[in-house]
C-alpha positions as CSV (number, residue, x, y, z in Angstrom):
1,M,0.0,0.0,0.0
2,T,1.4,3.4,-0.9
3,R,1.8,6.2,1.6
4,R,-1.0,8.1,0.1
5,A,-3.3,5.1,0.3
6,R,-2.4,4.6,3.9
7,V,-3.2,8.3,4.7
8,L,-6.6,7.9,3.0
9,V,-7.4,4.8,5.0
10,V,-6.5,6.5,8.2
11,A,-8.4,9.6,7.3
12,T,-11.5,7.6,6.4
13,G,-11.2,5.7,9.7
14,L,-10.9,8.9,11.7
15,A,-13.9,10.4,9.9
16,A,-16.0,7.3,10.7
17,I,-14.9,7.4,14.4
18,A,-15.8,11.2,14.5
19,L,-19.2,10.5,13.0
20,V,-19.9,7.7,15.6
21,V,-18.7,10.0,18.4
22,A,-20.9,12.8,17.2
23,S,-23.9,10.5,16.8
24,V,-23.5,9.2,20.3
25,A,-23.1,12.7,21.7
26,A,-26.3,13.8,19.9
27,V,-28.2,10.9,21.4
28,M,-26.8,11.5,24.9
29,L,-27.3,15.3,24.9
30,R,-30.5,15.7,22.8
31,P,-32.1,12.2,22.9
32,L,-35.7,13.6,22.4
33,A,-34.8,15.5,19.3
34,V,-33.0,12.5,17.8
35,F,-36.0,10.3,18.6
36,E,-38.4,12.7,17.0
37,A,-36.2,13.0,13.9
38,F,-36.2,9.2,13.6
39,E,-40.0,9.1,13.7
40,R,-40.3,11.8,11.1
41,A,-37.8,9.9,8.9
42,R,-40.0,6.9,9.2
43,L,-43.0,8.9,7.9
44,R,-41.0,9.6,4.8
45,L,-39.9,6.0,4.4
46,D,-43.5,4.9,4.8
47,R,-44.4,7.2,1.8
48,M,-46.4,9.7,3.8
49,E,-46.5,13.0,1.9
50,R,-45.4,16.2,3.8
51,V,-47.8,19.1,3.2
52,E,-47.5,22.7,4.3
53,V,-50.3,25.2,4.4
54,N,-50.8,28.7,5.7
55,G,-52.3,28.9,9.2
56,P,-53.4,31.8,11.3
57,R,-50.1,31.8,13.2
58,G,-47.9,30.9,10.2
59,P,-47.0,27.7,8.3
60,L,-48.8,24.5,9.4
61,V,-47.2,21.1,8.5
62,Y,-49.0,17.8,8.3
63,W,-48.5,14.4,6.6
64,R,-51.0,12.5,4.6
65,G,-51.3,9.1,2.9
66,G,-53.8,6.3,2.0
67,S,-57.3,6.5,0.5
68,G,-60.9,6.4,1.8
69,P,-62.7,8.3,4.6
70,L,-60.6,11.0,6.2
71,V,-59.1,10.3,9.7
72,L,-57.2,13.3,11.3
73,F,-54.7,12.3,14.0
74,L,-54.0,14.9,16.7
75,H,-51.0,14.4,19.0
76,G,-50.6,15.5,22.6
77,V,-48.8,18.5,24.1
78,N,-45.0,18.6,23.5
79,D,-45.4,16.0,20.8
80,Q,-45.5,15.9,17.0
81,A,-47.1,14.1,14.0
82,G,-44.4,11.3,14.0
83,T,-45.9,9.9,17.3
84,W,-48.5,8.0,15.2
85,V,-46.0,6.3,12.8
86,R,-46.2,2.9,14.5
87,V,-50.0,2.5,14.1
88,I,-51.1,4.0,10.8
89,A,-49.7,1.5,8.2
90,P,-52.8,-0.8,8.2
91,L,-55.2,2.0,8.5
92,R,-54.1,3.6,5.2
93,D,-55.5,0.6,3.3
94,H,-59.0,1.8,4.1
95,H,-58.6,5.5,5.2
96,R,-57.0,8.7,4.1
97,V,-54.8,9.4,7.1
98,V,-53.6,12.9,8.0
99,L,-51.1,13.5,10.9
100,V,-50.9,17.0,12.1
101,D,-48.1,19.0,13.7
102,L,-50.3,21.2,15.9
103,P,-49.4,24.9,16.0
104,G,-46.3,25.5,18.0
105,H,-45.3,21.8,17.8
106,G,-43.0,19.9,15.4
107,A,-42.4,22.0,12.3
108,S,-45.6,24.1,12.6
109,A,-45.4,27.8,13.6
110,P,-45.1,29.6,15.9
111,A,-41.8,28.2,17.0
112,A,-41.6,30.5,20.0
113,G,-43.6,33.0,22.0
114,P,-47.2,32.9,23.3
115,L,-49.4,29.9,22.5
116,S,-53.0,29.3,23.2
117,V,-55.7,26.7,22.9
118,K,-57.4,28.9,20.3
119,D,-54.2,28.8,18.2
120,L,-54.3,24.9,18.4
121,L,-58.0,24.7,17.5
122,D,-57.6,27.2,14.7
123,G,-54.8,25.0,13.3
124,V,-57.1,21.9,13.4
125,E,-59.8,23.9,11.6
126,T,-57.3,25.0,8.9
127,V,-56.2,21.4,8.2
128,V,-59.7,20.0,8.2
129,A,-60.8,22.7,5.7
130,A,-57.8,21.9,3.5
131,E,-58.3,18.1,3.5
132,S,-62.0,17.2,4.2
133,R,-63.3,17.9,0.7
134,G,-66.6,18.7,2.3
135,E,-67.0,15.3,3.8
136,P,-67.3,14.4,7.5
137,V,-64.0,13.7,9.3
138,T,-63.0,11.3,12.0
139,L,-60.8,12.9,14.6
140,A,-58.5,10.7,16.7
141,G,-56.6,12.5,19.5
142,N,-54.2,11.6,22.2
143,S,-54.2,13.6,25.4
144,L,-54.5,17.3,24.4
145,G,-55.3,16.1,20.9
146,G,-58.5,14.4,22.3
147,W,-59.6,17.7,23.9
148,L,-59.1,19.5,20.6
149,A,-61.1,16.8,18.8
150,L,-64.0,17.4,21.1
151,L,-63.7,21.2,20.9
152,Y,-63.8,21.0,17.1
153,A,-66.9,18.7,17.2
154,D,-68.5,21.1,19.7
155,R,-68.1,23.9,17.1
156,H,-68.7,21.8,14.0
157,S,-70.7,18.6,14.9
158,D,-72.1,18.4,11.3
159,R,-68.5,18.0,10.0
160,V,-67.5,15.1,12.3
161,R,-68.3,11.5,11.7
162,Q,-66.6,10.1,14.8
163,I,-64.2,10.9,17.6
164,V,-61.6,8.5,19.0
165,L,-60.0,9.6,22.3
166,V,-56.7,7.8,22.9
167,N,-56.2,8.7,26.6
168,G,-57.6,12.0,25.5
169,A,-58.4,14.9,27.8
170,A,-62.0,16.1,27.8
171,I,-63.0,17.4,31.2
172,R,-61.4,19.0,34.2
173,D,-59.7,16.8,36.8
174,D,-61.8,16.2,39.9
175,G,-58.8,16.7,42.1
176,T,-58.5,13.0,43.1
177,G,-55.7,12.2,40.6
178,P,-52.0,12.2,41.4
179,K,-50.3,15.5,41.3
180,V,-47.5,15.3,38.7
181,N,-45.4,18.2,37.5
182,L,-45.3,17.8,33.7
183,L,-42.8,20.7,33.5
184,P,-40.0,19.0,35.6
185,R,-37.3,21.1,37.1
186,N,-35.0,18.3,38.0
187,R,-34.3,14.6,37.3
188,Q,-36.5,13.5,40.3
189,E,-39.5,15.4,38.9
190,A,-38.8,14.1,35.4
191,A,-38.7,10.5,36.8
192,A,-42.1,11.1,38.5
193,A,-43.6,12.5,35.3
194,L,-42.4,9.5,33.3
195,Q,-43.6,7.1,35.9
196,A,-47.1,8.7,35.7
197,T,-47.3,8.5,31.9
198,M,-45.8,5.0,31.4
199,S,-46.8,1.5,32.4
200,P,-44.7,-0.3,35.0
201,A,-44.3,-3.1,32.4
202,S,-42.3,-0.8,30.2
203,A,-38.5,-0.4,30.4
204,P,-37.4,2.6,32.6
205,M,-35.9,5.6,30.8
206,P,-32.2,6.3,31.3
207,G,-31.1,9.4,33.2
208,F,-29.9,11.3,30.2
209,V,-33.5,11.3,28.8
210,M,-34.9,12.7,32.0
211,D,-32.2,15.4,31.9
212,D,-33.3,16.3,28.4
213,L,-36.9,16.6,29.6
214,V,-35.8,19.0,32.2
215,R,-33.7,21.0,29.7
216,R,-36.7,21.3,27.3
217,A,-39.4,22.1,29.8
218,P,-39.1,25.9,30.2
219,A,-39.5,26.7,26.5
220,S,-41.8,23.7,25.7
221,P,-45.3,24.1,24.1
222,L,-46.8,23.1,27.4
223,A,-45.0,25.9,29.2
224,R,-46.1,28.3,26.5
225,L,-49.7,27.1,26.8
226,T,-49.9,27.2,30.6
227,A,-48.6,30.8,30.5
228,S,-51.8,31.9,28.5
229,P,-55.1,32.4,30.2
230,M,-57.8,29.7,29.6
231,P,-61.1,31.2,28.4
232,D,-64.2,29.5,29.7
233,E,-65.4,28.7,26.1
234,F,-62.8,25.9,25.9
235,L,-64.0,24.2,29.1
236,I,-66.7,21.9,27.7
237,D,-67.6,19.7,30.6
238,A,-71.2,20.8,30.7
239,R,-71.6,20.6,26.9
240,L,-70.4,17.0,26.4
241,G,-73.8,15.5,26.9
242,S,-75.2,17.5,24.0
243,L,-72.5,16.3,21.6
244,R,-74.2,14.1,19.0
245,V,-71.1,12.4,17.7
246,P,-70.1,8.8,18.5
247,V,-67.0,8.6,20.7
248,T,-64.7,5.6,21.2
249,L,-62.4,6.0,24.2
250,I,-59.3,3.8,23.9
251,W,-57.4,3.9,27.2
252,G,-54.1,2.7,28.5
253,E,-55.0,1.1,31.9
254,D,-51.7,2.2,33.5
255,D,-52.2,5.9,32.7
256,H,-51.8,7.9,36.0
257,V,-52.0,11.3,34.3
258,L,-55.6,10.6,33.2
259,P,-56.4,7.4,34.9
260,V,-59.2,4.9,34.0
261,A,-61.5,6.5,36.6
262,Y,-61.2,9.7,34.6
263,A,-62.0,7.9,31.3
264,R,-65.2,6.4,32.9
265,R,-66.3,9.9,33.9
266,V,-65.8,11.2,30.4
267,A,-67.7,8.2,28.9
268,A,-70.6,8.8,31.4
269,A,-70.8,12.4,30.4
270,L,-71.1,11.6,26.6
271,A,-74.4,10.7,24.9
272,E,-72.8,7.9,22.8
273,A,-69.5,6.4,24.0
274,E,-67.7,3.1,24.2
275,L,-64.6,2.6,26.4
276,V,-61.9,0.1,25.4
277,L,-59.1,-0.6,27.9
278,L,-55.6,-1.5,26.9
279,P,-53.7,-3.5,29.6
280,R,-50.0,-2.7,30.3
281,C,-50.3,0.7,28.5
282,G,-49.8,4.2,29.8
283,H,-50.7,7.7,28.6
284,I,-49.3,7.5,25.1
285,P,-50.3,4.0,23.7
286,Q,-49.2,4.8,20.1
287,R,-45.6,4.8,21.4
288,E,-45.7,2.4,24.3
289,C,-48.0,-0.3,23.1
290,P,-48.7,0.2,19.3
291,D,-49.4,-3.5,18.8
292,Q,-52.4,-3.2,21.1
293,L,-53.6,0.2,19.9
294,R,-53.4,-0.7,16.2
295,P,-56.2,-3.3,16.1
296,A,-58.3,-1.2,18.6
297,L,-58.1,1.8,16.3
298,D,-58.9,-0.4,13.3
299,R,-62.0,-1.8,14.9
300,A,-63.3,1.6,16.0
301,L,-62.8,3.1,12.5
302,R,-64.4,0.1,10.8
303,A,-67.4,0.2,13.2
304,A,-68.1,3.9,12.3
305,A,-67.9,3.1,8.6
306,H,-70.9,0.7,8.8
């Protein structure tokens, strides 16, 4: 081997080592961003089309694929459209699936500054208007996304075929649930938040993930939302009974943020509701137990189609 060839081999090896070191450092320092980037890369690999439209607060990004009746998926706070990537593949055979980056989340504006529930609901209305083609839509929402689905149906019940709440917020807590700080200030609080959202059957998160939760909390969408006042018009507890839209509640049994008792209260307040429980699942089933959520979603959507 010539001297030049040896230099090239060494340089290539050093570059590879540097790349590995940089990748490991990124995972250790910014694990949540790396995880989200992986989910969004999977959306592209699964041939989901990225779409950008103008929203009231700036560009709105969503992903679409499949054919058939429209199902709009709404993620929870501090999340993004890629959260649904593990459950949508079989659904696209029979439905046109749209995954939204809610305003202030993912790649949707505003990236910083004040954020309100009105901003989020306006974003949902913008995407439905762009994609519904005048036909009724099914709204499937996790956590905050479930609340937005109900708020949209409260405003536009004639445009909604069905709602699926996946551990979805709907009413105010009655004060009996555990007190968990979802804006953790230290690793101990981050561990408590993760313990509340995840099933004990799931593997515990490493410390560097909890450190990243703490680092992101002050500027997170949740922090921006809680800094804004909550108008009474968005508290729909008393109006749920008048909602004439079928609702399926799919609930992780091990959720301690919105426990099963909360789900039963929501179901009892609705005129037409079915509750499906998922064992060994927490607050975000689409990530923690997609193999259980996938068939439950499919059954709920097929039932509404007949």
